[in-house]
N, C-alpha and C positions, 0 to 999 in steps of 0.2 A: 830480261826475259830469259827464263831457263828452259830453252828448247834445244833438243839435239838437232843438228843439221849437218849436211855434207858440205864441206868447204871447197871441194875441187870442181873445176869447170865441167859442165854438162851433166851434173848429178841432179836427180829429182829430189825435192824436199825443201826444207826451210833454209833460207839464206838471209843474212842481214846485209843491207846495202845502204850506206849513208844513214845509219841509225834507224832504218826502216826495215821491218820484216816482210819478206815475200815468200811465196811458196811456188816452186818451179815443178812443172811436169812437162816432159819432152822438150826441155830447153826454153819453155815459155812461162812467164809469170802468170799465175792464175788471176782472174778478175771476177768480180761479182760474188754471189753466194757460192760457197764451196763446202762440201762435207769431207773432212779429212780425219781419218781414224775415229769415225762416229761422232765427231764434234763439228758444229757449224761455225764458219768464219765468213767475214765479208772483206773483199779486197777491192780497192778503188780502181779507177781507170788506169792508173799507173802500176797497178799490181801491189800496192802497199796495203798491209794489214790494217784494217780499221779497228779502233777501240773506242769505247765510250758510247754516247748516244748516236743512233743512226735513224734517220727519217727516210722512208722509202718513197717512191713515186706516188703511192696511194695514200700518203700522209699517215702511215703506220709507224709507230716508234718501236725501236728495238734497243737492247743494250748489249754491247760486246765488252767483256771483262777488260778493265783498264788497270788492274791491280799490279801489273809488272811482275807476275808470277808465271809459273808454268802454264796457267790457264789464260794468259793474256790473249785477248781477241776472241775468246770463245763466246758464242751466243748464249746468254743466260735465259733460264726459264724458272717458273715457279715464283715464290715470294722472295724478293731481293731487297736488301737495304742499300740505298745509294744516296750519298750526300745527306744522311740523316733521315731520309724518308723511305717508306716501304712501298714497293711497287709489285704488281703481279704480271708475269709474262707467261703466255701460253706454254704449256708443257706437254700436251698430249696430241693435239691436232697437228698432223704433219704439214698440212697446207699453210697453217698460220703459226707454226712453232716459233716461240720467242717473241711474238707480238705483244706489246704492252696493252693491258686492259685500261679503259677510261670510262667514266660515267656509268658504272655498272656495279654489280655485286658479284663477288667470287666466294662461293661457299658461305654466304651470309656476311662477308666482310666487304664494305663499300669502298670504292675508289672514286676520286673526283676527276675533273676534266684534265688534270695534269697526271692522272694515273696514281696519285698518292692515296694511301690508306687513310680513311677518315672515320670519325666517330659519328654517332647519331645526329649531332647538331651540325655536321659538315666541317668540323675542325680537323685539320690534318694532324696526324701523329708525327712528331718530330723528335729525334734524339740526336743532338749535336755530336758529330764525330762517328756516328754508327754506320757501319757498312763501307762500301767502296767509296772513295773520295775522287771526284772528277775535277773539282776546281772550276767547273763551268755550269753549275746548275741554273744560275740566273740567266745565262745565255740561252739555254733550252727553253725556259719559261718565256723569254722575250720572243723567241722564234714562234712559239705556239700563239702568243698574243698577236703577232703580226699576221699569221695565217687565219686567225679567227676574227681579225679586224677590230680588236678591242683596244681602247686607249688606256694607257696607264696600267697595263697588266691585267691579270685575270682575277676575277672574284672566285670565291669558294662555291662549289657546286654541292647540292645535297645528294647527288647521285641519282640513279634510277633503279627501281626494283630491289627486292631483297630487304632483309632486315640487317641494319648495322649492329655490330657487337662492340661493346666497350672493352676497355682493358687492353692488355698486350698479349693475351694468350694466343697461341697458334702461330706466332711470328717469332721464332727463335732468333737469336742474334749471335 
């Protein structure tokens, strides 16, 4: 992670401890959702920076950049390619900023129950190796199946509302 941080005791800012990033303010590691330099981050109960998929108490999915760059841990918004699938995360509403859309249409593009961009027949668009790689996409799908009580995984959804659009226009990579 390429972040600048203060290494001396008592300083506010980013610090790496045991290969985990924390952000300190007034000698305390921040926890929960925090806005730092106009970017949103999530820190767990130990104050460690969260990356990858995050499920909140209301069963809303978010994605915090896991690309090991200067943007590591930043809450993503808009259209994002993750593990070869394209997802849409709220980008304007402050109350639900970064929340993943599922079973709906966004500007005419449909997303299924997993939040993945689908065509008119309900087939997910997939491009192997495209976007951020998490290495745990199947674990997230398994967690969703458990919450929905489905056996053997999830079926494809046709989405609701809006008109699907074919092709790959509008989703740059």
